[in-house]
C-alpha distance (Angstrom), angle and dihedral (degrees) to the residues before:
residue distance angle dihedral
X1 . . .
X2 3.80 . .
X3 3.82 92.0 .
X4 3.80 93.1 51.3
X5 3.82 90.3 49.7
X6 3.81 90.8 50.5
X7 3.79 90.8 47.7
X8 3.80 91.4 50.2
X9 3.81 91.2 48.3
X10 3.81 91.9 49.2
X11 3.80 91.1 48.0
X12 3.80 92.3 50.5
X13 3.79 91.0 47.7
X14 3.82 91.0 51.3
X15 3.80 90.4 47.9
X16 3.80 90.4 50.5
X17 3.79 92.6 50.7
X18 3.81 90.3 49.9
X19 3.79 90.9 50.4
X20 3.80 91.4 51.5
X21 3.79 95.4 46.6
X22 3.81 99.5 40.4
X23 3.82 100.1 69.8
X24 3.80 91.1 59.6
X25 3.79 93.8 50.4
X26 3.79 106.1 75.9
X27 3.79 121.9 162.4
X28 3.78 93.3 -109.1
X29 3.79 94.1 54.6
X30 3.79 98.6 40.4
X31 3.80 112.7 106.2
X32 3.79 116.5 -121.3
X33 3.78 115.5 -111.4
X34 3.77 113.9 -109.3
X35 3.81 115.6 -112.0
X36 3.80 111.7 -107.0
X37 3.78 127.9 -139.9
X38 3.82 88.3 -117.7
X39 3.82 90.5 55.8
X40 3.80 91.2 48.7
X41 3.80 90.2 53.1
X42 3.80 93.3 44.9
X43 3.81 90.2 55.2
X44 3.81 90.7 45.0
X45 3.82 89.9 54.3
X46 3.79 93.1 48.5
X47 3.79 93.9 46.3
X48 3.80 93.4 48.6
X49 3.81 88.2 76.5
X50 3.80 94.5 49.4
X51 3.81 119.6 101.4
X52 3.82 91.8 -114.5
X53 3.80 91.3 45.9
X54 3.77 129.7 -142.6
X55 3.80 122.6 -43.8
X56 3.79 114.5 -85.3
X57 3.81 95.5 -147.2
X58 3.78 135.4 38.4
X59 3.82 88.7 -123.0
X60 3.82 88.6 59.5
X61 3.81 89.3 47.6
X62 3.81 88.8 57.7
X63 3.81 88.8 64.0
X64 3.81 93.8 59.2
X65 3.83 109.6 117.7
X66 3.82 91.7 -126.7
X67 3.80 88.3 66.7
X68 3.80 97.4 42.3
X69 3.80 111.7 145.4
X70 3.81 92.5 -2.9
X71 3.79 119.4 121.4
X72 3.77 120.5 -123.3
X73 3.80 116.9 -131.0
X74 3.78 122.0 -106.3
X75 3.79 112.2 -111.1
X76 3.79 119.3 -126.6
X77 3.81 116.1 -77.2
X78 3.78 112.2 -72.4
X79 3.81 92.9 13.9
X80 3.80 137.1 92.3
X81 3.77 138.5 -164.9
X82 3.80 112.6 -99.6
X83 3.78 134.8 170.9
X84 3.79 113.5 -115.9
X85 3.80 102.5 -139.8
X86 3.81 93.7 -157.8
X87 3.82 94.1 57.5
X88 3.81 101.0 22.6
X89 3.79 89.9 -130.1
X90 3.77 132.6 126.9
X91 3.80 110.3 -114.9
X92 3.78 136.9 173.5
X93 3.78 109.7 -107.3
X94 3.77 140.4 167.5
X95 3.78 123.4 -82.4
């Protein structure tokens, strides 16, 4: 009985927190999730089979509708995102 009471209390607390936070989180004010390297490579794999093929540059990849209005991450200092032509994957390479 004690465990079910604790579970109910925890559930109500979580519900209360959600109710307090939700009104301030409208679609217009919510930040867009940053594109991940895994997502870039997933799109590259899918597009490789398309008649037009996959983008040849990361700048062209940024124009893909799946990434519309989503920021791309900054690569580590002194590096940049490049497309490895032999694997068709986006990698982090030197400048």
